[in-house]
GUBAMI-421058 format. One record per residue (C-alpha): residue in three letters; residue number from 1; x, y, z. Coordinates in Angstrom, 2 decimals, padded with zeros to 5 digits. Layout:
N
<type->ALA; seq->NUM; X->X; Y->Y; Z->Z>
...
This chain:
407
<type->UNK; seq->1; X->135.22; Y->112.23; Z->087.01>
<type->UNK; seq->2; X->134.38; Y->112.67; Z->090.87>
<type->UNK; seq->3; X->137.60; Y->111.28; Z->091.33>
<type->UNK; seq->4; X->139.60; Y->113.89; Z->089.50>
<type->UNK; seq->5; X->137.22; Y->116.80; Z->091.31>
<type->UNK; seq->6; X->138.35; Y->115.57; Z->094.59>
<type->UNK; seq->7; X->141.96; Y->115.90; Z->093.70>
<type->UNK; seq->8; X->141.60; Y->119.12; Z->092.25>
<type->UNK; seq->9; X->140.14; Y->120.14; Z->095.31>
<type->UNK; seq->10; X->142.68; Y->119.03; Z->097.49>
<type->UNK; seq->11; X->145.54; Y->119.88; Z->095.28>
<type->UNK; seq->12; X->144.16; Y->123.56; Z->095.38>
<type->UNK; seq->13; X->143.61; Y->123.88; Z->098.56>
<type->UNK; seq->14; X->146.89; Y->122.39; Z->099.66>
<type->UNK; seq->15; X->148.91; Y->124.97; Z->097.06>
<type->UNK; seq->16; X->146.91; Y->127.97; Z->098.79>
<type->UNK; seq->17; X->147.57; Y->126.78; Z->102.27>
<type->UNK; seq->18; X->151.57; Y->126.37; Z->101.26>
<type->UNK; seq->19; X->151.61; Y->129.79; Z->099.31>
<type->UNK; seq->20; X->150.11; Y->131.78; Z->102.35>
<type->UNK; seq->21; X->152.30; Y->130.17; Z->104.88>
<type->UNK; seq->22; X->155.27; Y->130.64; Z->102.72>
<type->UNK; seq->23; X->154.24; Y->134.42; Z->102.10>
<type->UNK; seq->24; X->153.90; Y->135.02; Z->105.80>
<type->UNK; seq->25; X->157.26; Y->133.48; Z->106.39>
<type->UNK; seq->26; X->158.98; Y->135.60; Z->103.90>
<type->UNK; seq->27; X->156.78; Y->138.76; Z->103.92>
<type->UNK; seq->28; X->159.49; Y->140.93; Z->102.12>
<type->UNK; seq->29; X->161.33; Y->138.80; Z->099.75>
<type->UNK; seq->30; X->159.33; Y->138.93; Z->096.48>
<type->UNK; seq->31; X->160.27; Y->142.06; Z->094.67>
<type->UNK; seq->32; X->162.95; Y->143.00; Z->092.80>
<type->UNK; seq->33; X->163.52; Y->146.33; Z->094.63>
<type->UNK; seq->34; X->167.24; Y->145.70; Z->094.70>
<type->UNK; seq->35; X->167.80; Y->145.08; Z->090.76>
<type->UNK; seq->36; X->170.72; Y->147.88; Z->090.89>
<type->UNK; seq->37; X->172.40; Y->146.23; Z->093.65>
<type->UNK; seq->38; X->176.29; Y->146.74; Z->093.28>
<type->UNK; seq->39; X->178.24; Y->143.71; Z->092.47>
<type->UNK; seq->40; X->179.29; Y->141.40; Z->095.57>
<type->UNK; seq->41; X->182.55; Y->141.94; Z->097.11>
<type->UNK; seq->42; X->184.38; Y->138.50; Z->097.20>
<type->UNK; seq->43; X->185.98; Y->137.03; Z->100.42>
<type->UNK; seq->44; X->187.04; Y->133.62; Z->099.32>
<type->UNK; seq->45; X->188.19; Y->131.61; Z->101.88>
<type->UNK; seq->46; X->191.85; Y->130.26; Z->101.32>
<type->UNK; seq->47; X->191.43; Y->126.49; Z->099.63>
<type->UNK; seq->48; X->192.59; Y->123.76; Z->101.50>
<type->UNK; seq->49; X->195.54; Y->122.24; Z->100.11>
<type->UNK; seq->50; X->194.67; Y->118.37; Z->100.47>
<type->UNK; seq->51; X->197.14; Y->116.10; Z->098.80>
<type->UNK; seq->52; X->197.83; Y->118.40; Z->095.71>
<type->UNK; seq->53; X->201.70; Y->118.64; Z->094.98>
<type->UNK; seq->54; X->203.41; Y->122.24; Z->094.29>
<type->UNK; seq->55; X->202.92; Y->123.92; Z->090.82>
<type->UNK; seq->56; X->199.05; Y->122.29; Z->090.75>
<type->UNK; seq->57; X->196.49; Y->125.13; Z->090.26>
<type->UNK; seq->58; X->194.50; Y->125.88; Z->093.43>
<type->UNK; seq->59; X->190.83; Y->124.89; Z->093.41>
<type->UNK; seq->60; X->188.13; Y->126.87; Z->092.29>
<type->UNK; seq->61; X->185.72; Y->128.14; Z->095.16>
<type->UNK; seq->62; X->183.14; Y->129.84; Z->093.34>
<type->UNK; seq->63; X->180.40; Y->127.82; Z->091.74>
<type->UNK; seq->64; X->177.16; Y->128.10; Z->090.38>
<type->UNK; seq->65; X->175.34; Y->124.44; Z->089.66>
<type->UNK; seq->66; X->172.42; Y->125.07; Z->087.96>
<type->UNK; seq->67; X->170.29; Y->121.87; Z->089.14>
<type->UNK; seq->68; X->168.45; Y->120.67; Z->086.52>
<type->UNK; seq->69; X->165.37; Y->118.02; Z->087.55>
<type->UNK; seq->70; X->165.83; Y->114.26; Z->086.82>
<type->UNK; seq->71; X->169.63; Y->114.27; Z->085.32>
<type->UNK; seq->72; X->171.89; Y->112.86; Z->088.09>
<type->UNK; seq->73; X->171.86; Y->116.38; Z->089.79>
<type->UNK; seq->74; X->171.21; Y->115.21; Z->093.18>
<type->UNK; seq->75; X->174.22; Y->113.19; Z->093.26>
<type->UNK; seq->76; X->176.47; Y->116.31; Z->091.66>
<type->UNK; seq->77; X->175.11; Y->118.41; Z->094.57>
<type->UNK; seq->78; X->176.12; Y->115.97; Z->097.23>
<type->UNK; seq->79; X->179.30; Y->116.23; Z->095.71>
<type->UNK; seq->80; X->179.12; Y->119.91; Z->095.98>
<type->UNK; seq->81; X->178.06; Y->119.66; Z->099.51>
<type->UNK; seq->82; X->181.09; Y->117.77; Z->100.54>
<type->UNK; seq->83; X->183.51; Y->120.20; Z->098.48>
<type->UNK; seq->84; X->182.08; Y->122.82; Z->100.19>
<type->UNK; seq->85; X->182.11; Y->121.81; Z->103.84>
<type->UNK; seq->86; X->185.76; Y->120.70; Z->103.22>
<type->UNK; seq->87; X->186.60; Y->124.19; Z->102.29>
<type->UNK; seq->88; X->184.33; Y->125.53; Z->104.53>
<type->UNK; seq->89; X->182.33; Y->127.79; Z->101.77>
<type->UNK; seq->90; X->179.62; Y->130.01; Z->102.06>
<type->UNK; seq->91; X->176.38; Y->128.40; Z->100.50>
<type->UNK; seq->92; X->173.49; Y->130.67; Z->099.41>
<type->UNK; seq->93; X->170.46; Y->128.46; Z->100.45>
<type->UNK; seq->94; X->166.89; Y->128.96; Z->100.58>
<type->UNK; seq->95; X->164.91; Y->129.53; Z->103.74>
<type->UNK; seq->96; X->162.04; Y->127.17; Z->104.90>
<type->UNK; seq->97; X->162.27; Y->124.96; Z->101.75>
<type->UNK; seq->98; X->165.10; Y->123.27; Z->099.79>
<type->UNK; seq->99; X->164.59; Y->125.22; Z->096.59>
<type->UNK; seq->100; X->164.33; Y->128.91; Z->095.82>
<type->UNK; seq->101; X->160.51; Y->128.68; Z->095.58>
<type->UNK; seq->102; X->160.68; Y->126.92; Z->092.13>
<type->UNK; seq->103; X->159.00; Y->127.25; Z->089.67>
<type->UNK; seq->104; X->158.78; Y->131.05; Z->090.24>
<type->UNK; seq->105; X->161.90; Y->132.73; Z->088.74>
<type->UNK; seq->106; X->164.81; Y->132.92; Z->091.10>
<type->UNK; seq->107; X->165.10; Y->136.23; Z->092.97>
<type->UNK; seq->108; X->168.51; Y->136.70; Z->095.12>
<type->UNK; seq->109; X->166.32; Y->138.23; Z->097.55>
<type->UNK; seq->110; X->165.12; Y->134.73; Z->098.60>
<type->UNK; seq->111; X->168.25; Y->133.58; Z->099.72>
<type->UNK; seq->112; X->168.84; Y->133.02; Z->103.45>
<type->UNK; seq->113; X->170.90; Y->136.08; Z->104.84>
<type->UNK; seq->114; X->171.19; Y->137.62; Z->101.57>
<type->UNK; seq->115; X->172.44; Y->141.48; Z->102.07>
<type->UNK; seq->116; X->173.21; Y->143.47; Z->098.60>
<type->UNK; seq->117; X->176.69; Y->143.81; Z->097.75>
<type->UNK; seq->118; X->177.96; Y->140.38; Z->099.84>
<type->UNK; seq->119; X->179.03; Y->137.18; Z->098.22>
<type->UNK; seq->120; X->178.41; Y->133.60; Z->098.41>
<type->UNK; seq->121; X->180.91; Y->130.86; Z->096.94>
<type->UNK; seq->122; X->178.40; Y->128.25; Z->096.05>
<type->UNK; seq->123; X->174.57; Y->128.39; Z->094.52>
<type->UNK; seq->124; X->173.30; Y->124.92; Z->094.03>
<type->UNK; seq->125; X->169.73; Y->124.19; Z->094.96>
<type->UNK; seq->126; X->166.66; Y->123.89; Z->092.53>
<type->UNK; seq->127; X->165.83; Y->127.23; Z->091.14>
<type->UNK; seq->128; X->164.19; Y->128.54; Z->087.59>
<type->UNK; seq->129; X->167.52; Y->130.22; Z->086.66>
<type->UNK; seq->130; X->167.56; Y->134.09; Z->086.31>
<type->UNK; seq->131; X->170.98; Y->134.88; Z->085.19>
<type->UNK; seq->132; X->171.07; Y->138.71; Z->086.49>
<type->UNK; seq->133; X->169.70; Y->137.51; Z->089.56>
<type->UNK; seq->134; X->172.29; Y->134.89; Z->090.28>
<type->UNK; seq->135; X->175.07; Y->137.12; Z->089.36>
<type->UNK; seq->136; X->174.09; Y->139.58; Z->092.52>
<type->UNK; seq->137; X->175.19; Y->136.30; Z->094.51>
<type->UNK; seq->138; X->178.37; Y->135.69; Z->093.07>
<type->UNK; seq->139; X->181.98; Y->136.70; Z->092.41>
<type->UNK; seq->140; X->182.64; Y->137.64; Z->088.78>
<type->UNK; seq->141; X->184.87; Y->134.47; Z->088.34>
<type->UNK; seq->142; X->182.39; Y->132.39; Z->089.64>
<type->UNK; seq->143; X->181.97; Y->129.02; Z->087.39>
<type->UNK; seq->144; X->178.64; Y->128.34; Z->086.18>
<type->UNK; seq->145; X->178.04; Y->124.67; Z->085.28>
<type->UNK; seq->146; X->175.15; Y->122.54; Z->084.65>
<type->UNK; seq->147; X->173.97; Y->119.09; Z->083.35>
<type->UNK; seq->148; X->171.57; Y->117.90; Z->080.66>
<type->UNK; seq->149; X->169.81; Y->114.32; Z->080.28>
<type->UNK; seq->150; X->168.46; Y->112.94; Z->077.02>
<type->UNK; seq->151; X->165.14; Y->114.58; Z->076.40>
<type->UNK; seq->152; X->163.41; Y->110.98; Z->075.87>
<type->UNK; seq->153; X->164.72; Y->109.53; Z->079.08>
<type->UNK; seq->154; X->163.98; Y->112.96; Z->081.54>
<type->UNK; seq->155; X->160.60; Y->112.78; Z->079.73>
<type->UNK; seq->156; X->159.88; Y->109.40; Z->081.12>
<type->UNK; seq->157; X->161.38; Y->109.94; Z->084.48>
<type->UNK; seq->158; X->159.84; Y->113.42; Z->085.15>
<type->UNK; seq->159; X->156.26; Y->111.78; Z->083.75>
<type->UNK; seq->160; X->156.57; Y->108.84; Z->086.18>
<type->UNK; seq->161; X->157.95; Y->110.87; Z->089.09>
<type->UNK; seq->162; X->155.40; Y->114.04; Z->089.04>
<type->UNK; seq->163; X->152.30; Y->112.71; Z->087.15>
<type->UNK; seq->164; X->150.31; Y->112.71; Z->090.55>
<type->UNK; seq->165; X->150.93; Y->116.44; Z->090.85>
<type->UNK; seq->166; X->150.32; Y->117.26; Z->087.42>
<type->UNK; seq->167; X->146.11; Y->117.32; Z->087.14>
<type->UNK; seq->168; X->146.33; Y->117.65; Z->083.62>
<type->UNK; seq->169; X->147.14; Y->113.71; Z->083.54>
<type->UNK; seq->170; X->144.78; Y->112.63; Z->086.04>
<type->UNK; seq->171; X->142.06; Y->112.10; Z->083.48>
<type->UNK; seq->172; X->144.16; Y->109.41; Z->081.42>
<type->UNK; seq->173; X->142.83; Y->106.14; Z->081.80>
<type->UNK; seq->174; X->144.87; Y->102.64; Z->082.12>
<type->UNK; seq->175; X->147.75; Y->101.66; Z->083.65>
<type->UNK; seq->176; X->150.10; Y->102.95; Z->080.84>
<type->UNK; seq->177; X->149.56; Y->106.88; Z->081.20>
<type->UNK; seq->178; X->152.78; Y->107.50; Z->079.54>
<type->UNK; seq->179; X->152.40; Y->106.13; Z->076.26>
<type->UNK; seq->180; X->148.83; Y->107.35; Z->076.15>
<type->UNK; seq->181; X->149.96; Y->110.86; Z->076.80>
<type->UNK; seq->182; X->152.47; Y->110.75; Z->073.98>
<type->UNK; seq->183; X->150.18; Y->109.50; Z->071.82>
<type->UNK; seq->184; X->147.98; Y->112.69; Z->072.15>
<type->UNK; seq->185; X->150.12; Y->115.36; Z->073.93>
<type->UNK; seq->186; X->147.99; Y->118.10; Z->073.27>
<type->UNK; seq->187; X->145.14; Y->116.35; Z->075.09>
<type->UNK; seq->188; X->146.62; Y->116.39; Z->078.19>
<type->UNK; seq->189; X->148.61; Y->119.24; Z->078.16>
<type->UNK; seq->190; X->147.77; Y->123.17; Z->078.37>
<type->UNK; seq->191; X->150.55; Y->126.09; Z->078.66>
<type->UNK; seq->192; X->150.61; Y->127.69; Z->082.18>
<type->UNK; seq->193; X->148.17; Y->124.98; Z->083.66>
<type->UNK; seq->194; X->149.28; Y->123.78; Z->087.14>
<type->UNK; seq->195; X->152.56; Y->122.33; Z->087.05>
<type->UNK; seq->196; X->152.04; Y->121.64; Z->083.10>
<type->UNK; seq->197; X->156.08; Y->122.53; Z->082.77>
<type->UNK; seq->198; X->156.80; Y->118.79; Z->084.05>
<type->UNK; seq->199; X->155.22; Y->117.61; Z->080.73>
<type->UNK; seq->200; X->157.02; Y->119.56; Z->078.06>
<type->UNK; seq->201; X->160.82; Y->120.88; Z->077.65>
<type->UNK; seq->202; X->161.79; Y->120.71; Z->081.47>
<type->UNK; seq->203; X->164.97; Y->121.41; Z->080.71>
<type->UNK; seq->204; X->164.30; Y->124.90; Z->078.82>
<type->UNK; seq->205; X->162.08; Y->126.01; Z->081.80>
<type->UNK; seq->206; X->164.58; Y->125.22; Z->084.35>
<type->UNK; seq->207; X->166.93; Y->127.70; Z->082.81>
<type->UNK; seq->208; X->164.21; Y->130.34; Z->082.93>
<type->UNK; seq->209; X->162.58; Y->130.35; Z->079.32>
<type->UNK; seq->210; X->159.54; Y->129.38; Z->077.87>
<type->UNK; seq->211; X->158.73; Y->125.80; Z->078.00>
<type->UNK; seq->212; X->155.92; Y->125.57; Z->075.34>
<type->UNK; seq->213; X->158.43; Y->126.74; Z->072.18>
<type->UNK; seq->214; X->158.73; Y->124.28; Z->069.26>
<type->UNK; seq->215; X->162.00; Y->123.18; Z->067.87>
<type->UNK; seq->216; X->162.26; Y->125.26; Z->065.17>
<type->UNK; seq->217; X->161.31; Y->128.60; Z->066.77>
<type->UNK; seq->218; X->163.76; Y->130.94; Z->066.59>
<type->UNK; seq->219; X->164.02; Y->131.97; Z->070.05>
<type->UNK; seq->220; X->165.52; Y->128.63; Z->070.72>
<type->UNK; seq->221; X->168.74; Y->129.61; Z->068.80>
<type->UNK; seq->222; X->168.95; Y->132.93; Z->070.87>
<type->UNK; seq->223; X->168.52; Y->130.44; Z->074.12>
<type->UNK; seq->224; X->171.41; Y->128.17; Z->073.02>
<type->UNK; seq->225; X->173.63; Y->131.51; Z->072.57>
<type->UNK; seq->226; X->172.70; Y->132.85; Z->075.97>
<type->UNK; seq->227; X->173.62; Y->129.57; Z->077.65>
<type->UNK; seq->228; X->176.49; Y->128.95; Z->075.74>
<type->UNK; seq->229; X->177.83; Y->132.61; Z->076.94>
<type->UNK; seq->230; X->176.66; Y->131.80; Z->080.45>
<type->UNK; seq->231; X->178.10; Y->128.64; Z->081.17>
<type->UNK; seq->232; X->181.44; Y->127.48; Z->081.30>
<type->UNK; seq->233; X->180.79; Y->123.61; Z->081.64>
<type->UNK; seq->234; X->177.75; Y->121.80; Z->080.71>
<type->UNK; seq->235; X->177.85; Y->118.16; Z->081.87>
<type->UNK; seq->236; X->176.15; Y->115.18; Z->080.33>
<type->UNK; seq->237; X->174.37; Y->112.45; Z->082.60>
<type->UNK; seq->238; X->174.55; Y->109.57; Z->080.18>
<type->UNK; seq->239; X->178.15; Y->110.10; Z->080.62>
<type->UNK; seq->240; X->178.56; Y->110.79; Z->084.31>
<type->UNK; seq->241; X->182.09; Y->110.04; Z->084.94>
<type->UNK; seq->242; X->183.70; Y->111.28; Z->082.26>
<type->UNK; seq->243; X->181.37; Y->114.65; Z->083.14>
<type->UNK; seq->244; X->182.95; Y->114.23; Z->086.63>
<type->UNK; seq->245; X->186.45; Y->114.34; Z->085.13>
<type->UNK; seq->246; X->186.03; Y->117.38; Z->083.00>
<type->UNK; seq->247; X->184.57; Y->119.28; Z->085.69>
<type->UNK; seq->248; X->187.46; Y->117.87; Z->087.85>
<type->UNK; seq->249; X->189.81; Y->119.36; Z->085.25>
<type->UNK; seq->250; X->187.78; Y->122.57; Z->084.95>
<type->UNK; seq->251; X->187.82; Y->123.54; Z->088.70>
<type->UNK; seq->252; X->191.19; Y->122.08; Z->089.09>
<type->UNK; seq->253; X->189.69; Y->119.62; Z->092.04>
<type->UNK; seq->254; X->191.20; Y->116.59; Z->093.00>
<type->UNK; seq->255; X->190.08; Y->112.73; Z->092.19>
<type->UNK; seq->256; X->189.03; Y->112.49; Z->096.05>
<type->UNK; seq->257; X->186.70; Y->115.20; Z->095.20>
<type->UNK; seq->258; X->184.57; Y->113.80; Z->092.65>
<type->UNK; seq->259; X->183.95; Y->109.91; Z->094.05>
<type->UNK; seq->260; X->180.43; Y->109.45; Z->094.25>
<type->UNK; seq->261; X->177.56; Y->106.94; Z->095.27>
<type->UNK; seq->262; X->174.62; Y->107.36; Z->092.78>
<type->UNK; seq->263; X->171.54; Y->109.13; Z->094.60>
<type->UNK; seq->264; X->167.98; Y->109.26; Z->094.15>
<type->UNK; seq->265; X->168.04; Y->106.41; Z->091.54>
<type->UNK; seq->266; X->164.82; Y->104.59; Z->090.59>
<type->UNK; seq->267; X->164.11; Y->100.78; Z->091.22>
<type->UNK; seq->268; X->164.10; Y->099.25; Z->087.91>
<type->UNK; seq->269; X->160.65; Y->098.20; Z->087.77>
<type->UNK; seq->270; X->159.42; Y->101.90; Z->087.93>
<type->UNK; seq->271; X->161.21; Y->102.97; Z->084.61>
<type->UNK; seq->272; X->159.35; Y->102.77; Z->081.48>
<type->UNK; seq->273; X->160.80; Y->101.22; Z->078.68>
<type->UNK; seq->274; X->160.20; Y->103.39; Z->075.52>
<type->UNK; seq->275; X->159.67; Y->101.94; Z->072.23>
<type->UNK; seq->276; X->161.34; Y->103.29; Z->069.46>
<type->UNK; seq->277; X->157.98; Y->104.93; Z->068.59>
<type->UNK; seq->278; X->157.37; Y->106.68; Z->071.81>
<type->UNK; seq->279; X->161.00; Y->107.72; Z->072.11>
<type->UNK; seq->280; X->160.80; Y->109.53; Z->068.49>
<type->UNK; seq->281; X->157.54; Y->111.03; Z->070.00>
<type->UNK; seq->282; X->159.16; Y->112.20; Z->073.09>
<type->UNK; seq->283; X->161.86; Y->113.88; Z->071.15>
<type->UNK; seq->284; X->159.31; Y->115.34; Z->068.68>
<type->UNK; seq->285; X->157.12; Y->116.61; Z->071.60>
<type->UNK; seq->286; X->160.04; Y->117.77; Z->074.02>
<type->UNK; seq->287; X->161.89; Y->119.18; Z->070.46>
<type->UNK; seq->288; X->163.45; Y->122.43; Z->072.04>
<type->UNK; seq->289; X->165.23; Y->120.21; Z->074.82>
<type->UNK; seq->290; X->166.22; Y->117.91; Z->072.17>
<type->UNK; seq->291; X->168.03; Y->120.96; Z->070.28>
<type->UNK; seq->292; X->169.23; Y->122.01; Z->073.53>
<type->UNK; seq->293; X->170.72; Y->118.68; Z->074.37>
<type->UNK; seq->294; X->172.05; Y->118.21; Z->071.03>
<type->UNK; seq->295; X->173.86; Y->121.58; Z->071.00>
<type->UNK; seq->296; X->175.90; Y->121.14; Z->074.70>
<type->UNK; seq->297; X->176.40; Y->117.30; Z->073.71>
<type->UNK; seq->298; X->178.58; Y->118.50; Z->070.78>
<type->UNK; seq->299; X->180.41; Y->120.81; Z->072.85>
<type->UNK; seq->300; X->180.81; Y->117.82; Z->075.67>
<type->UNK; seq->301; X->182.40; Y->115.62; Z->073.25>
<type->UNK; seq->302; X->184.40; Y->118.50; Z->071.64>
<type->UNK; seq->303; X->185.82; Y->119.54; Z->075.51>
<type->UNK; seq->304; X->186.59; Y->115.34; Z->076.05>
<type->UNK; seq->305; X->188.52; Y->115.12; Z->072.81>
<type->UNK; seq->306; X->190.79; Y->118.12; Z->073.92>
<type->UNK; seq->307; X->191.24; Y->116.48; Z->077.03>
<type->UNK; seq->308; X->192.43; Y->113.34; Z->075.31>
<type->UNK; seq->309; X->190.43; Y->110.30; Z->074.87>
<type->UNK; seq->310; X->193.45; Y->108.01; Z->076.42>
<type->UNK; seq->311; X->193.68; Y->110.36; Z->079.04>
<type->UNK; seq->312; X->189.97; Y->110.02; Z->079.63>
<type->UNK; seq->313; X->189.97; Y->106.64; Z->079.91>
<type->UNK; seq->314; X->192.49; Y->106.34; Z->082.59>
<type->UNK; seq->315; X->190.99; Y->108.93; Z->084.95>
<type->UNK; seq->316; X->187.47; Y->107.30; Z->085.07>
<type->UNK; seq->317; X->189.24; Y->103.97; Z->085.34>
<type->UNK; seq->318; X->190.59; Y->105.57; Z->088.61>
<type->UNK; seq->319; X->187.65; Y->106.94; Z->089.59>
<type->UNK; seq->320; X->185.64; Y->103.74; Z->089.10>
<type->UNK; seq->321; X->188.37; Y->102.02; Z->091.03>
<type->UNK; seq->322; X->187.89; Y->104.66; Z->093.88>
<type->UNK; seq->323; X->184.24; Y->104.23; Z->093.87>
<type->UNK; seq->324; X->184.20; Y->100.47; Z->094.05>
<type->UNK; seq->325; X->186.65; Y->100.56; Z->096.70>
<type->UNK; seq->326; X->184.70; Y->102.86; Z->099.02>
<type->UNK; seq->327; X->181.37; Y->100.67; Z->098.07>
<type->UNK; seq->328; X->183.31; Y->097.62; Z->099.46>
<type->UNK; seq->329; X->184.05; Y->099.71; Z->102.56>
<type->UNK; seq->330; X->181.02; Y->101.93; Z->103.29>
<type->UNK; seq->331; X->177.92; Y->099.84; Z->101.38>
<type->UNK; seq->332; X->176.04; Y->096.95; Z->103.52>
<type->UNK; seq->333; X->175.34; Y->094.36; Z->100.72>
<type->UNK; seq->334; X->177.04; Y->096.19; Z->097.94>
<type->UNK; seq->335; X->174.16; Y->098.12; Z->096.38>
<type->UNK; seq->336; X->171.13; Y->100.43; Z->096.82>
<type->UNK; seq->337; X->168.22; Y->098.97; Z->098.30>
<type->UNK; seq->338; X->164.36; Y->099.73; Z->098.50>
<type->UNK; seq->339; X->163.26; Y->102.45; Z->100.68>
<type->UNK; seq->340; X->161.56; Y->099.65; Z->103.21>
<type->UNK; seq->341; X->165.12; Y->098.04; Z->103.28>
<type->UNK; seq->342; X->166.53; Y->101.53; Z->104.61>
<type->UNK; seq->343; X->167.24; Y->100.66; Z->108.28>
<type->UNK; seq->344; X->168.53; Y->104.35; Z->108.96>
<type->UNK; seq->345; X->165.60; Y->106.61; Z->108.55>
<type->UNK; seq->346; X->167.47; Y->109.39; Z->108.42>
<type->UNK; seq->347; X->169.61; Y->107.95; Z->105.21>
<type->UNK; seq->348; X->166.08; Y->107.52; Z->103.55>
<type->UNK; seq->349; X->165.41; Y->109.69; Z->100.29>
<type->UNK; seq->350; X->162.42; Y->111.99; Z->099.29>
<type->UNK; seq->351; X->159.68; Y->109.77; Z->097.59>
<type->UNK; seq->352; X->157.40; Y->110.48; Z->094.66>
<type->UNK; seq->353; X->153.66; Y->111.19; Z->095.32>
<type->UNK; seq->354; X->152.17; Y->107.61; Z->095.96>
<type->UNK; seq->355; X->155.36; Y->105.59; Z->095.57>
<type->UNK; seq->356; X->158.47; Y->104.28; Z->097.70>
<type->UNK; seq->357; X->160.51; Y->103.99; Z->093.93>
<type->UNK; seq->358; X->163.48; Y->105.70; Z->095.31>
<type->UNK; seq->359; X->166.58; Y->103.42; Z->096.48>
<type->UNK; seq->360; X->168.77; Y->104.04; Z->099.33>
<type->UNK; seq->361; X->171.67; Y->102.82; Z->101.20>
<type->UNK; seq->362; X->172.37; Y->100.97; Z->103.98>
<type->UNK; seq->363; X->175.88; Y->101.72; Z->105.77>
<type->UNK; seq->364; X->178.06; Y->098.83; Z->107.24>
<type->UNK; seq->365; X->178.20; Y->098.72; Z->110.82>
<type->UNK; seq->366; X->181.78; Y->098.01; Z->111.28>
<type->UNK; seq->367; X->183.07; Y->100.62; Z->109.09>
<type->UNK; seq->368; X->186.83; Y->101.91; Z->110.00>
<type->UNK; seq->369; X->186.61; Y->104.83; Z->111.68>
<type->UNK; seq->370; X->188.93; Y->106.75; Z->109.25>
<type->UNK; seq->371; X->185.89; Y->106.24; Z->106.62>
<type->UNK; seq->372; X->182.76; Y->106.52; Z->108.90>
<type->UNK; seq->373; X->182.17; Y->109.93; Z->108.12>
<type->UNK; seq->374; X->183.03; Y->110.24; Z->104.42>
<type->UNK; seq->375; X->180.33; Y->107.17; Z->103.97>
<type->UNK; seq->376; X->177.69; Y->108.77; Z->105.75>
<type->UNK; seq->377; X->177.87; Y->111.87; Z->103.85>
<type->UNK; seq->378; X->177.87; Y->109.90; Z->100.89>
<type->UNK; seq->379; X->174.76; Y->108.44; Z->101.60>
<type->UNK; seq->380; X->172.86; Y->111.41; Z->103.22>
<type->UNK; seq->381; X->170.07; Y->112.58; Z->100.71>
<type->UNK; seq->382; X->169.70; Y->116.08; Z->099.93>
<type->UNK; seq->383; X->166.86; Y->117.32; Z->102.55>
<type->UNK; seq->384; X->168.99; Y->115.43; Z->105.00>
<type->UNK; seq->385; X->172.21; Y->116.62; Z->104.21>
<type->UNK; seq->386; X->170.74; Y->120.29; Z->103.94>
<type->UNK; seq->387; X->169.60; Y->120.16; Z->107.62>
<type->UNK; seq->388; X->172.73; Y->119.28; Z->108.59>
<type->UNK; seq->389; X->174.11; Y->122.25; Z->106.78>
<type->UNK; seq->390; X->171.90; Y->124.57; Z->109.16>
<type->UNK; seq->391; X->168.88; Y->125.29; Z->106.38>
<type->UNK; seq->392; X->165.28; Y->125.59; Z->107.81>
<type->UNK; seq->393; X->163.30; Y->123.12; Z->105.97>
<type->UNK; seq->394; X->159.82; Y->123.73; Z->107.55>
<type->UNK; seq->395; X->157.70; Y->124.15; Z->104.78>
<type->UNK; seq->396; X->159.53; Y->121.39; Z->102.92>
<type->UNK; seq->397; X->158.66; Y->118.80; Z->105.68>
<type->UNK; seq->398; X->155.48; Y->120.26; Z->106.22>
<type->UNK; seq->399; X->154.88; Y->119.27; Z->102.64>
<type->UNK; seq->400; X->156.33; Y->115.79; Z->103.20>
<type->UNK; seq->401; X->153.96; Y->115.50; Z->105.99>
<type->UNK; seq->402; X->150.90; Y->116.24; Z->103.76>
<type->UNK; seq->403; X->152.21; Y->113.84; Z->100.99>
<type->UNK; seq->404; X->152.49; Y->110.78; Z->103.37>
<type->UNK; seq->405; X->149.28; Y->111.57; Z->104.97>
<type->UNK; seq->406; X->147.54; Y->111.63; Z->101.26>
<type->UNK; seq->407; X->148.72; Y->108.36; Z->100.10>
């Protein structure tokens, strides 16, 4: 009990300090005073042609990527950063941290350099989605995309990654906190409690809706309609390569635009294997997310079928071939390594509280100069990449220092 109380006091103090610092740094950015701002005036740059042949459609440059938590979204974000740099796009970035003051609902005024009526090309950092606020930043022709993950796997990942930051879980005894939680979730959950949104229907929360909805709540159907009308393409993490091929097709990108290394992956020993019983309990507890996932999983497969299964197989094989070739060129040892084995600290990923479970990469020393820049960018974690793109991350770095000092 004393240990839990001590953690609560520490977390309460730290949260208060971080909030005060952020408000001092952003004194006028917490209202919707520009709610009636005019639509932004697009000034899209001319896309670089790359290796495209005459007659091919030009790549789409105006993109809203709704970055959901624990869904392979960090890998997709790296793809977007590289694409944006290639075409000299204007990103809508936060100021002071790597997200838009999540979990507060998104406000356009939190974007660095925002002026009502001016357009950006890409919005892609973590936020709690608000369609009206996002629309202030982008031209009307912007493509809205997102990615979902099976709710049972997502819940396991979210619980393991964030549980030290959720006071409601600190009283769970024993080593297997996840199974104890799922056997009696209401004993360790309260709507609106600090960071409790990580514990239930996290996808719904990220999209800006009430995460405490039950699966049969009539509002869930309205959520599905609203998101279907707003998002042009919703990817599925379990079929990441197929998702990238559909993304490439929808945005008229090239294969070189979607090559990737898997980022922010956990070491295998940190992943809890859910029994069929616990998997069923996780889906029941996250029932609204389960409905959301099934809905967009169906639209995903309908889109894949329309694309052509044979064509998809050929494209996926080509993507795998290119990824394997880059792996052979770039990756020392041919695979991701434990955090302690990453030789270049600038390539070390952000770690969860009290753990070093996220893998990273070592770059070969004898890389052909033609590939050196590409390899490094493909390895670069989100925080470091944002810094390279000129984003001030003083609050994120301050929190990282405090986090590392505590554990």
